[in-house]
N, C-alpha and C positions, 0 to 999 in steps of 0.2 A: 488435690488432689483433681478439684475440677478447673487451679487455672492450666492446668500439664493437659487436658483435656483440650482446651481454649484457643489455646498455645501451637496443638498439634493440629485441630481442625483450621485454625487459619494458614497452616503449615500448607498445608496440604493443601488447604485450597487456592492459598497462591502459587504452588510449584505444579498444578496438575492444571491444568490451562492447555484445554485443547486449539491444537491449531490454527482456525477459524475463529475461538475466539478471540488471538493472539490479530488474528489477521484481518480481524472487522473493526475489533476496538483499533487497532496505530496500527496497523498496515495501507490498506485498501487508502482511508485516508492520507495518506503521505503522498501515496503513487494516484492516488486522482485530483492532488494539488501541483502531484510534476507533471500531469495529462495537461491537466490546466492551464499553468504557464508553457508547456511547449511548446500548444496549442499558439494563444494568444501571440506567443511568441513567430509564430509559425505566420500570425498574420488572421488569426478565424475572428471572427469580429465575437463579441460576449451575449450576445444573444445567439448567435450558431451554438457557441461553446454553450451557455447555458441549454438548449434541445437537447442538443445532442448527451447533457450529461443529465437530463432533466431534472435539472433547477432550476430557479429563477437567474436570475443575470445580482444581485446581491452574493446571493450564497456563492459564484463564480468569483470575485470579486472577494472571500471570506478568506477561499480555497489559493489566489491567489495571497495574499495577507500569509495563510499559513506556511507555503512554499519561501517566505521569506524569512523564519520566526521558524519551525519548527524543527527542534532538534535531529530527530526522524530525519525528516528532509533534509538535512543540512550532511547529513553525514548521508545519506543517496544520493545526494545531486556532489561528494566526493567523489560515488565510487566511479568511473567507464565502465565497468562492465552493465550494472545497472545504469544508468544513462543511458546508454545506448539502447539498450529494451525501450525501456520511457521515450528516448527521440524517433520508436523503427514505432509500435505502438499509436505516440501521436500521428503520427504520416499515414497508417491504416485509419485507426478510427478519421480523422476532417475526411480522407477520400471515400471516408462508406464503409472499411471492413473493418475486424478486431472480433472479438467474442471473450468471452466470461472465458476461457482458457487462455491467453492472452494475460491477465490481472490473477489467476491464480500460479502461473509460470512465477512472475515476476514475485507475487507474495513469498512462494518458494524459497527466491531465494533472498529476500532480503531477509523472510527468519532461519534461513540458512546464516546469512553476512552476518547477521545484527543482535541475535534471540538467541543460536544456543540453540533452539528446538530441535528434542529433541524424540515429538510427538508427530508425529504425522499427516497430512491428511492423506484423504485419497485419490485426491488427485495430482501427489503429487508426484513427481518422476525422477527417483533416483538415479535413475540413467545423465542425467545433469549437473549432476551434482557439481558447484565448484569446486 
């Protein structure tokens, strides 16, 4: 009986991840890695990228490495729609624009495409379902 309850608890805790939990643990770091790569590809210096993201230049280098090795990042790089959005957002960030709403939209798109998330976030816009 105890084993059954423990297994049920593990199943529920695994299945019941909140949309923002998935987003903050997996998706946002992948989005940041791709944005950093794109900004560097646009010729933005490491020091400027570190300022834009409020991280050290060492962290920028780590994100750049993540963009080359992470499985989710590779899947996102292979998706034309996601990369179009990443490129647009990178240019907006470079030019002083962009907001957290753009990150939420990207997170939503990635969750729908790669995580089959049935749990919604209050920032989800179901009218933009891919």
